[in-house]
N, C-alpha and C positions, 0 to 999 in steps of 0.2 A: 504494500500500500504506500504509494508515493504521495506525500502531502506538501503543498506549498502553504506556509502559514505566515500570518501578518498580525502584528500588534501595533496599533496607533493610539493606545490609551494615554500615552505620555508623549512629551515633546520629541524624545529620541525614538522611542518605539524599537521594533526589531523585526527582522524577517528570518525565516528558516525554511530549509528543505529537509524533510524527514522521510526516510525509507523504512517503513514498519516502525521498529523501536529504536532505530539508529538515526541520530541527527547528523546529516551530511554537511549542512551549512547552517550556522547560527550567527547572525550579524546584527549588532546594535546600530541604530541609525545615527545620523549626524544631527544633533539637537540644534545646531546653528542654522539649519535649513528646515523649512516647513515640510509637512507630509505632501502637500500639493506639489512642491518642487521636486520631491524625491520619488514619487510614485507615478507610474508603475516601474520606473527604471531600476529601483532597488530590488524589486522582485525578480525582474528578468536577469539582473546581474547575479543574484543568488542562484538562480537555476543554472546559469552558465558556469558558475564556479562548481556546482554540483554535477556538471556534465549532463544536464537535462534541458529539455525545452518545455514549453507550456503543454504541448501534446502529450508529454510523458506523465503529467500530473493526473493522479486518479481522483483526488478530492482536494478542495480548497478549505482552509481553516482561517478564521478571523476572530480576534478578540471582540466580543460583543459589547464590552463596557464593564463597569462605568469608566469614566475618564473625560478627557476634553471632548466637548460636543463636536467641535470642528474636526478634530482628529478622528473621532468615531465615524462621522459621516463620510469623510474622505476614504478611510480605510475600508469600511463596509462597501461603499459604492465601487471602489477599485476591484475588490474581490468578486463582487456581484457581476461586474462587467466581464472580468476574465472567465469566471465560471460559466456565464451565459454564452460567451463566444465558443468556449470549449465544450459546451453542453455537459458540464459536470456539476456535481452537487457541492454544498458547503456545510461545514460543521462550525457553528458559532460556539465560542467557549468564553465563559465569564472570566475576566481578568482576575477577579478576586479568587475564584476557584483555582486558576492556574498558579497564582502566588502561593496559595495554601498547599497545593500539590508540591511545589518546590520546597516549601518549608517542611512538609511531612517527611521528606527524604531523610531528615536528620532526627526524626522522632520515632518512638516505638508505638506499637499497636495500642490503641486506647488513649493516647495522648490527645490533647486539645490544641489546635493551631488556629490562629486568627490571621486575617489579612487586613492591612490598613494601607490605603492609597491616599496621597495628599489630594484633597478636594478643594484646596484653597479656602479663603474666608475663615481660617482656623478651624477647619472641619476635615474629617477623613471619611472616605468610603470604606465600609467595613463589612466583614462577614466572618462567622465563626464555625468551625468544623471539628469533628472528632475523627481521628485517624483509625482506619481498620486494617485488617491483615490482607486486604485485596491487593492485587498487583499494582505497582506504583502509579500507573497512568490510567487505571480503570476508573470509570465514573463512581463506582461504589467504594473507591479508596477512601473517600471522605463522606461523612454523614453530616448534613447541615444542622447546626444547632441554632444559629440565628441567620436569617436571610440577609442579602445585601441591604445596607442602610447607609445613611449619611448623618453625621453629627459631630458634636464637640468631642475631641479625643478623650478628655477627662471623664465625660459622661459615659462614653462607650466603655472605657475601662472599668468604671464603677459598676456598670450593668453586667459586664462580663464576669467580674469577680463573684457576683451573686449567682450567675448562671453556671459557669464552669471556667475557672481561671486557666488561661492557656499556658502551655509550656513554652510557646514561641509565638511571636507576631512578626509577619513578613511584610515588607513593602517600604516604599519611600516615606509613607506616613508614619510608620513605626519608628524609622530613624529620626524623622523630624520632631516627633513628639515623644521621644524615648523617656523624657522626664516624667511623663504621665503614667509610665508603665513600671510595675514593681521590679526590683532588681532580680527577683527569682525567675522572671520570664525573659527568655532569650529574645533579643531584637535582631532580625535578619534583614539585610538590605535586599532590595528587589533585584532578582536576576533578570536577564533578557527573557521575555516571556514567550517569544515565538516558538522556540524549540519545545517548550513544555506544551504549548497549545497544539503544536503539530503532533506530538506523541499522544496527547489525549484524543485528538481528532482521529488519529489512525485507529485507535481502539474502538471509538464510537462508530466510525464509518464501517469498520469490519462487521459490526453488529447491525448495520442498516440504519443507524441513528444519524441522519443527515437531512438537509432541507434543500429545496430548490433555491436558486439565487434570490427570488422574490420573497422567500420565507424567512430571511434573516431579520430578527427583531432586535434593535439596539437596547441595551440595558443601561438606561440613563440614571436611574435612582433619584436624581434631583432634576427638577424642571430646568430647561434652558433659561439663561438670564433674559433673553429676548422675550420669552413668554411672560416671565414675571413682570418685566417692565411694561409690556403691553397691557396686562391685566391691571397694573397700578394706574396707568394712564386712563383706562376705561373707567376705573373706580372714581378717579378724580373728576372725570367728565360727568359721570352720573351725579356726583355730589354737587357739581356746579349748576346742574339743571334743576336742582331742588329749591 
């Protein structure tokens, strides 16, 4: 199962080429350039380094979110376009799930692992999982204890300590807000996610768990700023007419 995977949830993001459970290419992007400037060239360059072409790809994989709204839209649209042209399917993978899968590699069965992504505004995107004895990249490797959410890191930590204190929290949000986390919990920086997303997608696709290009649904968690501003303007307009 050959997978072309893309993560655009952060400014840098990453691309990967995966052949079954082997990562052939795993490349972090250039944060100095936007995703619009780098895609789809980064994807085609990764395939070339892996000795493949688009026609060799069996399934496409993309981080479905959460993350930068602009980055998500560009990344998903790019993979939808490539999959449509190649008449292939897509596996969307939560970036929070991918982060937790990466952190679970250092933990034993039964351990609790969290994922924190910097959501700006002094908030983190978060999700909490329990590690199982399933194979490393299988969907059942993690049991969801708390679904994706967004909030103040201190409040998230307080809530998690009551629910199930994690052995580790993974992601740039965990690094940025490490002071909010107890010393007994390990803080792990975010790895490039495309390779993990590609391996998760290979397992899921082999089981028939994939969607058509049109079936990809972004995981925003938080409403876009443009929608919030538009609703605020409408609210002010309504008040002005009273």
